[in-house]
Wavefront OBJ file of the C-alpha trace (Angstrom):
o trace
v -33.288 -4.756 -191.331
v -31.286 -7.751 -190.144
v -30.108 -7.767 -186.541
v -28.021 -10.401 -184.779
v -28.412 -11.516 -181.174
v -26.238 -13.988 -179.304
v -27.770 -16.661 -177.106
v -27.391 -20.226 -175.890
v -29.789 -23.163 -175.830
v -30.879 -24.253 -172.365
v -33.443 -27.027 -171.933
v -34.474 -26.721 -175.576
v -35.103 -22.940 -175.485
v -32.913 -20.088 -176.700
v -31.753 -17.883 -173.837
v -30.296 -14.560 -174.958
v -27.234 -13.140 -173.239
v -28.757 -9.665 -173.609
v -32.545 -9.571 -174.093
v -33.432 -8.353 -177.596
v -36.172 -5.785 -178.121
v -38.618 -7.590 -180.401
v -42.292 -6.884 -180.881
v -44.904 -9.636 -180.831
v -45.188 -11.357 -184.186
v -41.599 -10.613 -185.227
v -40.282 -13.460 -187.365
v -36.834 -14.731 -186.444
v -34.293 -17.102 -187.936
v -32.035 -19.008 -185.567
v -28.699 -20.158 -186.960
v -26.230 -22.150 -184.847
v -22.844 -20.487 -184.486
v -19.997 -22.263 -186.225
v -17.341 -23.005 -183.621
v -15.183 -25.263 -185.796
v -12.869 -22.329 -186.560
v -11.516 -22.620 -183.009
v -11.738 -26.419 -182.816
v -8.639 -28.604 -183.116
v -8.831 -32.332 -183.860
v -6.354 -35.172 -184.030
v -5.993 -36.688 -187.479
v -7.979 -39.840 -186.537
v -10.774 -37.689 -185.051
v -10.933 -35.522 -188.178
v -10.849 -38.566 -190.464
v -13.749 -40.143 -188.605
v -15.846 -36.956 -188.401
v -15.421 -35.964 -192.039
v -15.222 -39.530 -193.409
v -11.979 -39.056 -195.282
v -8.651 -40.901 -195.179
v -6.222 -39.872 -192.445
v -3.368 -39.900 -194.976
v -5.192 -37.271 -197.016
v -5.585 -35.034 -193.956
v -1.874 -35.415 -193.176
v -1.054 -34.386 -196.767
v -3.241 -31.294 -196.401
v -1.498 -30.433 -193.127
v 1.958 -30.777 -194.743
v 0.943 -28.677 -197.742
v -0.531 -25.900 -195.589
v -4.071 -26.418 -196.847
v -5.108 -27.317 -193.284
v -3.733 -25.306 -190.380
v -1.799 -27.106 -187.672
v -2.201 -26.032 -184.031
v 0.764 -23.942 -182.907
v 0.648 -25.582 -179.485
v 0.504 -29.161 -180.852
v 1.646 -30.057 -184.359
v -0.504 -33.212 -184.335
v -3.781 -31.229 -184.275
v -5.631 -29.994 -187.361
v -8.135 -27.150 -187.558
v -11.642 -28.577 -187.938
v -12.879 -25.727 -190.150
v -9.932 -26.116 -192.529
v -10.467 -29.876 -192.754
v -14.138 -29.328 -193.543
v -13.236 -26.862 -196.316
v -10.560 -29.189 -197.716
v -12.995 -32.114 -197.797
v -15.555 -30.008 -199.690
v -12.917 -28.904 -202.211
v -11.726 -32.497 -202.604
v -15.280 -33.700 -203.267
v -15.859 -30.921 -205.815
v -12.640 -31.862 -207.594
v -13.755 -35.496 -207.699
v -17.130 -34.536 -209.165
v -15.440 -32.310 -211.754
v -13.163 -35.161 -212.794
v -16.179 -37.446 -213.251
v -17.836 -34.893 -215.521
v -14.653 -34.553 -217.577
v -14.372 -38.332 -217.976
v -18.007 -38.566 -219.140
v -17.464 -35.812 -221.723
v -14.422 -37.559 -223.219
l 1 2 3 4 5 6 7 8 9 10 11 12 13 14 15 16 17 18 19 20 21 22 23 24 25 26 27 28 29 30 31 32 33 34 35 36 37 38 39 40 41 42 43 44 45 46 47 48 49 50 51 52 53 54 55 56 57 58 59 60 61 62 63 64 65 66 67 68 69 70 71 72 73 74 75 76 77 78 79 80 81 82 83 84 85 86 87 88 89 90 91 92 93 94 95 96 97 98 99 100 101 102
């Protein structure tokens, strides 16, 4: 059975907010929590982080593909930008395959 526990890394070790009840020898998988859903970036910051043109990010913001912060219309949601970049790359790869098949 899969159970989830929340913790933070302190000095290289995972410290749990509430100690889990694990027996010796229990195997665990540690997965960092994705916080980009709540992260807002300026267009230049997003362009640099995701290595994509700022104009493309602005187009995605105008089209609604990338959410804009309600408190500042110049900020883009990091998670949405990441998803849009992945979709853009997949489209580019698909187009290359189509060109090769022609």
